[in-house]
Structures are given as structure tokens and as C-alpha cells.
C-alpha positions as protocol buffer text, in pm:
chain_id: "A"
residue {
  index: 1
  type: MET
  ca { x: 0 y: 0 z: 0 }
}
residue {
  index: 2
  type: THR
  ca { x: 122 y: 351 z: -84 }
}
residue {
  index: 3
  type: GLU
  ca { x: 243 y: 563 z: 208 }
}
residue {
  index: 4
  type: LYS
  ca { x: -17 y: 792 z: 362 }
}
residue {
  index: 5
  type: PRO
  ca { x: 168 y: 1127 z: 311 }
}
residue {
  index: 6
  type: GLN
  ca { x: 211 y: 1042 z: -58 }
}
residue {
  index: 7
  type: VAL
  ca { x: -160 y: 961 z: -96 }
}
residue {
  index: 8
  type: GLU
  ca { x: -250 y: 1283 z: 84 }
}
residue {
  index: 9
  type: ASN
  ca { x: -24 y: 1482 z: -150 }
}
residue {
  index: 10
  type: VAL
  ca { x: -169 y: 1319 z: -463 }
}
residue {
  index: 11
  type: GLU
  ca { x: -526 y: 1378 z: -344 }
}
residue {
  index: 12
  type: LYS
  ca { x: -450 y: 1741 z: -259 }
}
residue {
  index: 13
  type: SER
  ca { x: -278 y: 1800 z: -595 }
}
residue {
  index: 14
  type: LEU
  ca { x: -569 y: 1648 z: -789 }
}
residue {
  index: 15
  type: ARG
  ca { x: -817 y: 1859 z: -590 }
}
residue {
  index: 16
  type: ARG
  ca { x: -618 y: 2178 z: -648 }
}
residue {
  index: 17
  type: ILE
  ca { x: -575 y: 2110 z: -1020 }
}
residue {
  index: 18
  type: ALA
  ca { x: -947 y: 2031 z: -1061 }
}
residue {
  index: 19
  type: TYR
  ca { x: -1035 y: 2354 z: -879 }
}
residue {
  index: 20
  type: ILE
  ca { x: -809 y: 2567 z: -1101 }
}
residue {
  index: 21
  type: VAL
  ca { x: -939 y: 2401 z: -1420 }
}
residue {
  index: 22
  type: LYS
  ca { x: -1296 y: 2456 z: -1298 }
}
residue {
  index: 23
  type: GLN
  ca { x: -1228 y: 2823 z: -1218 }
}
residue {
  index: 24
  type: ARG
  ca { x: -1059 y: 2877 z: -1553 }
}
residue {
  index: 25
  type: GLY
  ca { x: -1354 y: 2706 z: -1719 }
}
residue {
  index: 26
  type: ARG
  ca { x: -1593 y: 2943 z: -1545 }
}
residue {
  index: 27
  type: GLU
  ca { x: -1391 y: 3243 z: -1664 }
}
residue {
  index: 28
  type: ILE
  ca { x: -1417 y: 3108 z: -2019 }
}
residue {
  index: 29
  type: LEU
  ca { x: -1789 y: 3041 z: -1972 }
}
residue {
  index: 30
  type: ASN
  ca { x: -1844 y: 3410 z: -1892 }
}
residue {
  index: 31
  type: GLN
  ca { x: -1790 y: 3471 z: -2265 }
}
residue {
  index: 32
  type: PHE
  ca { x: -2091 y: 3250 z: -2348 }
}
residue {
  index: 33
  type: PRO
  ca { x: -2465 y: 3281 z: -2279 }
}
residue {
  index: 34
  type: ILE
  ca { x: -2487 y: 2981 z: -2043 }
}
residue {
  index: 35
  type: THR
  ca { x: -2445 y: 2909 z: -1674 }
}
residue {
  index: 36
  type: PRO
  ca { x: -2199 y: 2656 z: -1528 }
}
residue {
  index: 37
  type: PRO
  ca { x: -2479 y: 2402 z: -1454 }
}
residue {
  index: 38
  type: GLN
  ca { x: -2604 y: 2437 z: -1811 }
}
residue {
  index: 39
  type: PHE
  ca { x: -2251 y: 2371 z: -1935 }
}
residue {
  index: 40
  type: VAL
  ca { x: -2229 y: 2055 z: -1722 }
}
residue {
  index: 41
  type: ALA
  ca { x: -2562 y: 1936 z: -1864 }
}
residue {
  index: 42
  type: LEU
  ca { x: -2448 y: 2010 z: -2221 }
}
residue {
  index: 43
  type: GLN
  ca { x: -2125 y: 1819 z: -2157 }
}
residue {
  index: 44
  type: TRP
  ca { x: -2317 y: 1511 z: -2039 }
}
residue {
  index: 45
  type: LEU
  ca { x: -2540 y: 1524 z: -2347 }
}
residue {
  index: 46
  type: HIS
  ca { x: -2238 y: 1574 z: -2571 }
}
residue {
  index: 47
  type: ASP
  ca { x: -2047 y: 1284 z: -2414 }
}
residue {
  index: 48
  type: LYS
  ca { x: -2332 y: 1033 z: -2359 }
}
residue {
  index: 49
  type: GLY
  ca { x: -2592 y: 1130 z: -2619 }
}
residue {
  index: 50
  type: ASP
  ca { x: -2962 y: 1190 z: -2568 }
}
residue {
  index: 51
  type: MET
  ca { x: -3091 y: 1134 z: -2213 }
}
residue {
  index: 52
  type: THR
  ca { x: -3414 y: 1155 z: -2020 }
}
residue {
  index: 53
  type: ILE
  ca { x: -3455 y: 1418 z: -1749 }
}
residue {
  index: 54
  type: GLY
  ca { x: -3415 y: 1140 z: -1490 }
}
residue {
  index: 55
  type: GLU
  ca { x: -3089 y: 1015 z: -1643 }
}
residue {
  index: 56
  type: LEU
  ca { x: -2949 y: 1368 z: -1666 }
}
residue {
  index: 57
  type: SER
  ca { x: -3059 y: 1440 z: -1307 }
}
residue {
  index: 58
  type: ASN
  ca { x: -2870 y: 1133 z: -1185 }
}
residue {
  index: 59
  type: LYS
  ca { x: -2554 y: 1230 z: -1374 }
}
residue {
  index: 60
  type: MET
  ca { x: -2565 y: 1583 z: -1232 }
}
residue {
  index: 61
  type: TYR
  ca { x: -2678 y: 1484 z: -882 }
}
residue {
  index: 62
  type: LEU
  ca { x: -2976 y: 1720 z: -907 }
}
residue {
  index: 63
  type: ALA
  ca { x: -3346 y: 1681 z: -832 }
}
residue {
  index: 64
  type: CYS
  ca { x: -3559 y: 1611 z: -1140 }
}
residue {
  index: 65
  type: SER
  ca { x: -3747 y: 1938 z: -1085 }
}
residue {
  index: 66
  type: THR
  ca { x: -3419 y: 2133 z: -1086 }
}
residue {
  index: 67
  type: THR
  ca { x: -3305 y: 1956 z: -1402 }
}
residue {
  index: 68
  type: THR
  ca { x: -3641 y: 2024 z: -1567 }
}
residue {
  index: 69
  type: ASP
  ca { x: -3598 y: 2397 z: -1500 }
}
residue {
  index: 70
  type: LEU
  ca { x: -3243 y: 2382 z: -1635 }
}
residue {
  index: 71
  type: VAL
  ca { x: -3358 y: 2205 z: -1952 }
}
residue {
  index: 72
  type: ASP
  ca { x: -3646 y: 2454 z: -1993 }
}
residue {
  index: 73
  type: ARG
  ca { x: -3399 y: 2745 z: -1997 }
}
residue {
  index: 74
  type: MET
  ca { x: -3163 y: 2563 z: -2234 }
}
residue {
  index: 75
  type: GLU
  ca { x: -3451 y: 2480 z: -2467 }
}
residue {
  index: 76
  type: LYS
  ca { x: -3558 y: 2848 z: -2476 }
}
residue {
  index: 77
  type: ASN
  ca { x: -3200 y: 2936 z: -2580 }
}
residue {
  index: 78
  type: ASP
  ca { x: -3199 y: 2673 z: -2857 }
}
residue {
  index: 79
  type: LEU
  ca { x: -2925 y: 2467 z: -2692 }
}
residue {
  index: 80
  type: VAL
  ca { x: -3134 y: 2149 z: -2656 }
}
residue {
  index: 81
  type: GLU
  ca { x: -3470 y: 2012 z: -2761 }
}
residue {
  index: 82
  type: ARG
  ca { x: -3708 y: 1755 z: -2617 }
}
residue {
  index: 83
  type: VAL
  ca { x: -3762 y: 1462 z: -2851 }
}
residue {
  index: 84
  type: LYS
  ca { x: -4006 y: 1172 z: -2810 }
}
residue {
  index: 85
  type: ASP
  ca { x: -3835 y: 833 z: -2803 }
}
residue {
  index: 86
  type: GLU
  ca { x: -3884 y: 641 z: -3130 }
}
residue {
  index: 87
  type: GLU
  ca { x: -3953 y: 310 z: -2953 }
}
residue {
  index: 88
  type: ASP
  ca { x: -4161 y: 440 z: -2660 }
}
residue {
  index: 89
  type: ARG
  ca { x: -4350 y: 762 z: -2731 }
}
residue {
  index: 90
  type: ARG
  ca { x: -4409 y: 813 z: -2357 }
}
residue {
  index: 91
  type: VAL
  ca { x: -4035 y: 868 z: -2308 }
}
residue {
  index: 92
  type: VAL
  ca { x: -3895 y: 1213 z: -2379 }
}
residue {
  index: 93
  type: ARG
  ca { x: -3524 y: 1254 z: -2437 }
}
residue {
  index: 94
  type: ILE
  ca { x: -3314 y: 1569 z: -2424 }
}
residue {
  index: 95
  type: HIS
  ca { x: -3122 y: 1619 z: -2749 }
}
residue {
  index: 96
  type: LEU
  ca { x: -2824 y: 1851 z: -2792 }
}
residue {
  index: 97
  type: LEU
  ca { x: -2873 y: 2104 z: -3072 }
}
residue {
  index: 98
  type: LYS
  ca { x: -2603 y: 2253 z: -3296 }
}
residue {
  index: 99
  type: LYS
  ca { x: -2582 y: 2577 z: -3091 }
}
residue {
  index: 100
  type: GLY
  ca { x: -2520 y: 2375 z: -2772 }
}
residue {
  index: 101
  type: GLU
  ca { x: -2266 y: 2156 z: -2951 }
}
residue {
  index: 102
  type: THR
  ca { x: -2081 y: 2464 z: -3078 }
}
residue {
  index: 103
  type: ILE
  ca { x: -2062 y: 2615 z: -2729 }
}
residue {
  index: 104
  type: ILE
  ca { x: -1924 y: 2290 z: -2585 }
}
residue {
  index: 105
  type: GLN
  ca { x: -1661 y: 2269 z: -2860 }
}
residue {
  index: 106
  type: GLU
  ca { x: -1554 y: 2633 z: -2818 }
}
residue {
  index: 107
  type: VAL
  ca { x: -1531 y: 2618 z: -2438 }
}
residue {
  index: 108
  type: VAL
  ca { x: -1341 y: 2288 z: -2441 }
}
residue {
  index: 109
  type: LYS
  ca { x: -1106 y: 2424 z: -2709 }
}
residue {
  index: 110
  type: LYS
  ca { x: -1027 y: 2729 z: -2494 }
}
residue {
  index: 111
  type: ARG
  ca { x: -970 y: 2509 z: -2187 }
}
residue {
  index: 112
  type: GLN
  ca { x: -736 y: 2288 z: -2389 }
}
residue {
  index: 113
  type: GLU
  ca { x: -548 y: 2594 z: -2517 }
}
residue {
  index: 114
  type: TYR
  ca { x: -500 y: 2706 z: -2156 }
}
residue {
  index: 115
  type: LEU
  ca { x: -372 y: 2363 z: -2056 }
}
residue {
  index: 116
  type: SER
  ca { x: -149 y: 2347 z: -2365 }
}
residue {
  index: 117
  type: GLU
  ca { x: 19 y: 2675 z: -2267 }
}
residue {
  index: 118
  type: LEU
  ca { x: 99 y: 2529 z: -1925 }
}
residue {
  index: 119
  type: LEU
  ca { x: 215 y: 2192 z: -2057 }
}
residue {
  index: 120
  type: ASP
  ca { x: 453 y: 2365 z: -2301 }
}
residue {
  index: 121
  type: LYS
  ca { x: 674 y: 2426 z: -1996 }
}
residue {
  index: 122
  type: PHE
  ca { x: 723 y: 2048 z: -1956 }
}
residue {
  index: 123
  type: SER
  ca { x: 921 y: 1807 z: -2170 }
}
residue {
  index: 124
  type: GLU
  ca { x: 742 y: 1578 z: -2413 }
}
residue {
  index: 125
  type: GLU
  ca { x: 844 y: 1282 z: -2197 }
}
residue {
  index: 126
  type: GLU
  ca { x: 693 y: 1443 z: -1885 }
}
residue {
  index: 127
  type: VAL
  ca { x: 367 y: 1518 z: -2067 }
}
residue {
  index: 128
  type: ASN
  ca { x: 351 y: 1161 z: -2204 }
}
residue {
  index: 129
  type: ARG
  ca { x: 412 y: 1017 z: -1857 }
}
residue {
  index: 130
  type: LEU
  ca { x: 146 y: 1245 z: -1706 }
}
residue {
  index: 131
  type: GLU
  ca { x: -106 y: 1145 z: -1973 }
}
residue {
  index: 132
  type: GLU
  ca { x: -34 y: 773 z: -1922 }
}
residue {
  index: 133
  type: THR
  ca { x: -51 y: 799 z: -1544 }
}
residue {
  index: 134
  type: LEU
  ca { x: -377 y: 994 z: -1542 }
}
residue {
  index: 135
  type: ALA
  ca { x: -532 y: 752 z: -1794 }
}
residue {
  index: 136
  type: ALA
  ca { x: -425 y: 455 z: -1580 }
}
residue {
  index: 137
  type: LEU
  ca { x: -566 y: 619 z: -1265 }
}
residue {
  index: 138
  type: HIS
  ca { x: -895 y: 689 z: -1445 }
}
residue {
  index: 139
  type: ASP
  ca { x: -912 y: 330 z: -1573 }
}
residue {
  index: 140
  type: GLU
  ca { x: -856 y: 197 z: -1222 }
}
residue {
  index: 141
  type: MET
  ca { x: -1127 y: 427 z: -1084 }
}
residue {
  index: 142
  type: GLU
  ca { x: -1374 y: 309 z: -1350 }
}
residue {
  index: 143
  type: ALA
  ca { x: -1287 y: -56 z: -1280 }
}
residue {
  index: 144
  type: ASP
  ca { x: -1335 y: 1 z: -906 }
}
residue {
  index: 145
  type: LYS
  ca { x: -1672 y: 167 z: -971 }
}
residue {
  index: 146
  type: ALA
  ca { x: -1781 y: -128 z: -1186 }
}
residue {
  index: 147
  type: ARG
  ca { x: -1686 y: -376 z: -912 }
}
residue {
  index: 148
  type: LYS
  ca { x: -1912 y: -201 z: -659 }
}
């Protein structure tokens, strides 16, 4: 088992990095007509495809009523649309529209540009090792989640 101080340092570093990326993301989001929760919802739809309100609520850890309000506002801004399921007309799915897709792509691009500027200060070997290590950590986390 890894030593406790090392685990504490890794956890603290990951938390600090996530916080800075989140803050930088919010600064970038200020240039767009959406709120941070709307961006999170758009990201889920972009990454996972169409979802019901219930599925999106679970992903975002929000009450269905809160998610419904969020989707209502996004629909008014032409970011998403409600679409009846082809197989079960009682089911309504939230579908990402082109305007929402464009916002996601632009925000993610700006976040990646920010990260690229920082990573330029590291050697190619260091960046490769970081990428491999983070991917391995993510894979292990996903495997652990699947086991539970």
C-alpha cells in the first residue's frame, strides 16, 4: 500500500488542479450565454448522447425538478430540444442542438489551449508520462466503480 503522506499529496494536488481548471472554465464560460450548470448538462449530453430528465438528473446529482428547470432554460435558448423516443413515445429525451454543440466545442477548445500553454513548460516525456498515469488512474477508478 502507498504511504499515507504520498496519498495525501496526490489527493491534494488532484483537488487543487481540478479547482483551477474549474475556475478557468468558469472564466471562459463568462464569454458564453450559459451558466456553469447548463454547461455541465451540455457536456453530459455531448459525451453520452440523448438522455431523459431522470438520467441527466442522476448524472448531475440534481433533483428532477431542478433539471427540468435547467432544460427549460436551455430549450428556450436553442441549446437542446425535447424529442419523443422512437420506440416508446411516452419517453422524452433531451437532445443537444447545434448551438449547444458549438458552445461545448468552443469552451473545451479554450480550456485545452490554456492547458497546452501550461504543458509547453514540460518536456514531451513528462507530458507523455502524465497522460499515461492519469489515464491509468482513471481506468482503475472506472474498474473500481464497476466492481461495486
